[in-house]
N, C-alpha and C positions, 0 to 999 in steps of 0.2 A: 735475612736478606737486605740487611742496609750497605753489606762486605764483598756482599753477592755484588750488588750492580756497581759499587765504586770500581771491583775487578771490571766487569762489564762495559762500563764507562771510559774511565782510564785505558783501553785496551781498542775503543774503538777513534779517542781523541788522541791517542798516541801514534792508530794506523795511518790517521788522516793529514798528522805533520808530519810524518817519514813520506808521505804521497806529493804534497805539497813541496818540502827541503827536497831544493836540487839535489843531485849527486847518488852516491850508493851510499845507504847504512845498513851495516852487519849486526841488524841486533835480532833478536827471537824473539818468542810469543813472550815470557816472561818482562826482557829489557822495555818490550817496543809497551805494554800493561804495567811495568813502573813510566818510565819514561809520560806518560797521558797522564797517571796516578800524578806525578811531578809537578806536570806542566800545571794540574789542574791548582796546587800551592802555590807557583808558578804568579798561574794567571791571578791567585785570590790576591798573592806579596802588589803586585803592580797596579789592578786594579784599588786598593785601597790606595798604594802612592797616591793615584790619578785622582779620588772622590776623598780626598784628606779625611781620612778613617782610620784609627789606629792602627796601623803595618804590626804590631806589636805581639798583636791574636791571628792567627794562621788559621786562616780562612779559606776552604776550599773554593771555586769558580764556575764560573754554568764552560757549556760546551767549547763555545768560542773564546773564551777565558785559558782554556784547556790546549786548543790548538798553537794559540797565540804562545803560551806557558813552555809548549811544550817544543817548538820549534825555536825561541830563546835557549830555550836544553840542548836539541839538538846544534847548532849554532858554535850554541862556549866548549860544546866534546870535538866539533873539528876543531875551533881553535886551541884548543888544547892539548889536541894530539895532534896538533902540526898537516893533520891530509886538506888534501887541497880542492873541492871541489871539478867534477870531469866534465 
């Protein structure tokens, strides 16, 4: 049940991040899920930096951290692709 929970959690975190980020993101179901799961680990990394914990241990974050991390990943993706927001 653990992996299934991560997939569902990642999907909803990625979906919320896409809804918050202005502009159009052309991501499918799987890419949205990967975005949310990746955002959770980015959020965990940023949380470790802020709290002073060791950043070398890969730790997931809570839902808010996952959404913030997914937003950061979306912003980085836009910058790297050279697209501008409409």
